[in-house]
Structures are given as structure tokens and as C-alpha cells.
C-alpha positions, 0 to 999 in steps of 0.5 A: 136867642134868635139868629139871622145870617148877616150880609153886611153889605149887601150893602150897595150896588156900589162895588160890583165889578170894582177893581181896586186901584193899586194903593187902595188894594194894599190897605189892611182895612184899618183907616183909624187915621181918618177918625177926624172925618167921622161923627164919633160915638160909643156905638162901635165908633158911631153915634147911637140910634138914628144919628149913627148907622144902626137906627134901632134894635130889631128883635123880631124873627129872622129872615133866613131866606134873605140871609141864605140868598145873599150869601149864595149870591156872594159865592157862599160861606167862607168865600163871600165876595161883595163884588160877586153878590152885587153883580148878581143883584144889580148888574155891572153897568149900573154898578160901575156907575155907582162905584165911580160915584162912591169913589168920588164921594169917599175916596179910594182908601175908604171904599177899599176898607169898606170892601174888606170889612164887608167881606170879613163881616159876612164870613164872620157872621156865617161862622158864628151862626154855624157854631150856634147851630143855625140851619139855613134854607136853600136860597131862592131869591135872586137879582132885583127881587133879592136886592129889594128884600135886602133894602126893605129889611133896613127900613126904619120909618122909611129910612135905611139903616145898615145896623137895622138890616143886620138885626133882621138877618142876624141875631142882635147878639151875632150882629154885636159880636161881628161888630166887635170883631170888626173893631178888633180886626180893623178898628172902630173907624173902619166899622163906622165907615162900613155902616156909613157907606152902606147907608149911602149905597143902599139908598143909591141901590133903592133909587136904581131899583125905582124904590123911594126911601130916605137917606140916613143922616149918617152917610 
């Protein structure tokens, strides 16, 4: 069994410097009432494969350096913050513009859920990997270099898929367990929302870095 650390997120330049509005901050992350807004399917609330947010299964060796660097950028295991991680990777000026764009595109409640689920997923993956005895290297990647590596790990035929990236930085086994834990904690719609916004946010991040990639249909 191969293990890779998960940075669900790392998902986007989207939430750097983001302060949640009062109503959005009160959400418990469960947005199941919005189910009608999502293309449904059996894969944690999503359609399978490239019609959803996973793309395909990656079963190769893990990139533990990217995993370690992402978690370090977000404040460390157990206290991970997507806001902190994305600020470190993209800078606040570009990030704030992306936050505004994502909020217009998806609304405050969905963006707030995305933040909560991302933070939960990273901490849960680190917990599972630690139990499995994974030894992570000292982090060496930072800033745009780290961001580009993260985006590259999610590319399938030139298009970014959040699930494909997660399979590169956590084992497919841990990835699946984390997704099931998200389903139990926040609901399948929140899980699908996390993947969907991540696909869009990573695409936006790549554009900000001058990297040309495709935008997944599930966005």
C-alpha cells in the first residue's frame, strides 16, 4: 500500500486572505440543501471519471516532498489552513481578486463550505498517514514553485482534476477514506462542491502563474 500526504486543496489561489462574511462563517459546511445545483453521481456525490472531479485513478509513487511542503505552507499538521497555504503560494493581491471571483461565481455559502472541507481533509489525511507510519521529508518547496508542482500533479491529458492530484499526494486508499470521512462529516454535496471549486481554482491559479491547462467539465 502506497501513501501520499493530501493537500486537498491546495486547491486554489482562491482563499488567500479571505475573511468569511458573518453568515458564511456560521455554516457547518453541510450544504446538502444545494443538491439540485450539482451534477450527481455515485462517486462521493459526483459523476465518475472525467465527468466528475477525480479524472482517473493514479497508482504510481507518491510525491512526499510536495505533500510535506504543502502542509508546511498551511501551518503544519493538525492546524492546517488553506488561507495560510495559499497566501504563501500566490501572494495576497492576486488571491484577493480570485476570492472575489469565486464568490461571485459560486456564492458565499459554497465558498465557506469549500474552506472548511479543505482544512478538514488535509488534517484527516495527515492523521491517517501518520497512523500508517508514513515518514515525510523536510519541506523544501515554497511559493510559485510549490504551486506549479501542485497543479502539475493534477493534470490528466492537460486538464486539472482535484482527485487525480490527491492520488499523487496521498495513496488512493487514504484518498478514498478521506472522501468517505468528508461525506460523513459534511455530506456528499459538500464533498462534490470541494472538488468542483478546486477544479476551477487550480485552473485560475495556473493562469495566474502563466501555465496553460484545460478546465475540467466539473467546475
